[in-house]
C-alpha positions as CSV (number, residue, x, y, z in Angstrom):
1,M,-26.3,22.6,9.0
2,A,-25.5,21.0,5.7
3,V,-23.1,20.9,2.8
4,E,-24.6,24.2,1.4
5,D,-23.3,25.9,4.6
6,L,-19.7,25.1,3.9
7,T,-17.3,27.9,2.8
8,K,-15.4,27.4,-0.4
9,F,-12.3,26.5,1.6
10,E,-14.1,24.0,3.8
11,S,-15.6,22.4,0.8
12,R,-12.2,22.1,-1.0
13,L,-10.6,20.7,2.2
14,L,-13.3,18.1,2.6
15,K,-12.9,17.0,-1.0
16,W,-9.1,16.8,-0.5
17,I,-9.5,14.8,2.7
18,S,-11.9,12.4,1.1
19,K,-9.4,11.7,-1.7
20,S,-6.6,11.1,0.7
21,D,-5.9,8.3,3.1
22,F,-5.2,10.0,6.4
23,E,-6.4,6.9,8.2
24,K,-3.2,5.0,7.2
25,V,-0.9,8.0,6.8
26,A,-1.0,10.5,9.6
27,W,-2.6,13.9,8.9
28,S,-0.2,16.9,8.5
29,T,-1.7,20.3,9.2
30,A,1.4,21.9,7.8
31,R,1.1,20.0,4.6
32,A,-2.5,20.9,4.2
33,A,-1.8,24.6,4.9
34,K,1.0,24.5,2.2
35,A,-1.3,22.7,-0.3
36,F,-4.0,25.3,0.1
37,E,-1.7,28.3,0.6
38,V,-3.3,29.3,4.0
39,D,-1.9,29.3,7.5
40,E,-2.3,26.4,9.9
41,D,-4.9,28.2,12.0
42,E,-7.2,28.4,9.0
43,V,-6.9,24.7,8.5
44,Y,-7.7,24.0,12.1
45,D,-10.6,26.4,12.0
46,A,-11.9,24.7,8.8
47,L,-11.6,21.2,10.4
48,A,-13.5,22.3,13.4
49,A,-16.2,23.9,11.2
50,L,-16.5,20.7,9.2
51,T,-17.1,18.6,12.4
52,L,-20.0,20.9,13.2
53,K,-21.5,21.5,9.8
54,V,-21.2,18.0,8.3
55,P,-20.4,15.6,11.2
56,R,-21.6,12.6,9.2
57,L,-19.0,13.3,6.4
58,I,-15.9,13.6,8.5
59,Y,-14.3,11.6,11.3
60,I,-11.3,12.7,13.2
61,H,-9.5,10.7,15.8
62,Y,-6.1,10.3,17.4
63,R,-3.9,7.2,17.1
64,D,-0.2,6.4,17.6
65,G,0.6,10.0,18.4
66,S,-1.0,11.5,15.3
67,I,-4.4,12.8,14.1
68,R,-6.2,10.5,11.7
69,I,-9.0,11.9,9.4
70,I,-11.5,10.2,7.2
71,G,-13.8,12.2,5.0
72,E,-16.5,11.6,2.5
73,A,-17.2,14.1,-0.2
74,P,-20.8,15.2,-0.6
């Protein structure tokens, strides 16, 4: 899969992640859902899809009790 396979929301989310520093500041699914006016499940689904569709552009890991995300916009 490739960037062309992303939904509009997945693409917007990846761009937002790439402009943010969720490596230093923990990720907040609630904050992302509010920013995009979707529910949290949609955010989780989009994150999961991104890891499958563009695994080289997103890195998600767990540290200090929180999810950390690094993204690179295509």
